[in-house]
TIRO-421138 format. One record per residue: x, y, z of N, C-alpha, C, O in turn. Coordinates in steps of 0.02 Angstrom, whole numbers, plus 50000, padded with zeros to 5 digits. Layout:
BEGIN
XYZXYZXYZXYZ
...
% end
This chain:
BEGIN
576045642849546575755639049527575395634049576575715631649623
574765632449566574395627249633574675620549619574675618549560
574865617549658574905609849652574335605549629573945606149676
574085602049589573505599449566573545592049589573045588449585
573985590149608574185581349638573685582049683573605586949719
573285576249682572935573549738572895566449752572835562849703
572905563849807572875556949823572265556049805571825560049794
572285547849803571565544049785571025547449836570505550349819
571265546449906570735548449970570475554949960569885555749976
570875561149931570535566849924569935568549894569515572849907
570025562549834569335563149786568805560949841568295563649821
568665557449900568155556549927567965559849992567575558350038
568365564749982568345568950073568085575350042568185577749986
567635577750111567355584050108567675589250136568255588350154
567345596150148567855599250184567565598250264567795601950306
567165594350279567025593050353567595586150377567745584250434
567855583350304568315578250310568915578850319569205573450316
569255583450331569995586050296570375582750319570935581650296
570035579850386570685577450440570795570050411571355567850400
570215566350400570205559350393569595558150322569365563350298
569425552750299569135549450263568565545550306568665544850366
568025543250280567585539350324567595532550307567235528250331
567965531850269567995524850226568525523350197568735528550171
569005517350180569645517850137569435512350076569405506250070
569305518650029569195516649943569445508949929569115505049894
570155506749964570305500249949570075496049974570005490749943
569865496750046569515490450067568915489550097568815485950146
568455493250064567735492650078567325492150026567505494249971
566615488750037566185486950014565695491449976565805497249995
565205491349933564795496449933564345497349981564115502849998
564195491950005563695492150075564105496350137563805499850178
564765495550136565205499950185565235507050181565295510850229
565175509150105565175515050076564625517750096564635522950128
563875513550076563435517250082563075519350164562705523950183
563345514650192563165515250280563495518850316563295521350368
564135519750287564705524850291564425532650293564465536750338
564095533150216563865539650181563225543250238563185548650266
562775536750237562095537450267562185540250340561915545450359
562605536250380562755538950445563135545550445563255548150500
563275547650405563815552250412563425560650391563625566050412
563075560050364562465564650327561845563050379561285565450366
561945559550431561345558950506560745555350497560335554750543
560645552450425560025549550399559955540550429560415536450435
559445539850440559265533550461559165528950391559295531050335
558945523550405558825516850330558145519350313557855517850261
557935522750353557175522850344557095529850288556795530150234
557415533950318557565542050277557775539950222557365539150177
558515538550213558645536450125558185531350095557915533750045
558015526050107557475523450090556845528950061556665528150003
556585533450093556115535450081556325543250022555965546549985
557035543650038557285548149978557455544249920557305547049867
557735538349913557815535749865557325531049805557475528749750
556755530949843556065528049829556145520949827555885517449783
556535518449883556585510249876556285509549948556105514249984
556275502449961556015499550030556465500050080557035499750056
556465500750138557005499850195557345493750187557955493350190
556985489250177557195481250158557865481250115558395478050121
557645485750070558365486450011558965488750050559485485450054
558865494050078559395498150096559865492250138560415489850124
559425490950195559625485150233560075479850194560645478450214
559835477250144560275473050098560865476450079561425474650093
560725481150048561195485050005561915485850067562505485850053
561625486450131562025489050172562475483950195563025485250221
562195477050183562375472150216562745467650156562905462050175
562895468950092563055466450031562815460650025563135455450024
562125461250021561685456050015561315455349939561025450249921
561395461149898560875462649834561315467049814561215470249763
% end
């Protein structure tokens, strides 16, 4: 039988993150998570803004927890 018990960190990991997660779910803000995910995917703030249909300044504010 497969052990289906998972740690909370495993929910946030991808196959490439098998050794460690890129953020601590207990100690990070939305901005930290957004910036970490963006950087992990190799995107710039401009690229992410275009993909989401928002202004680059919006991404900057989100990552700095200003809005």
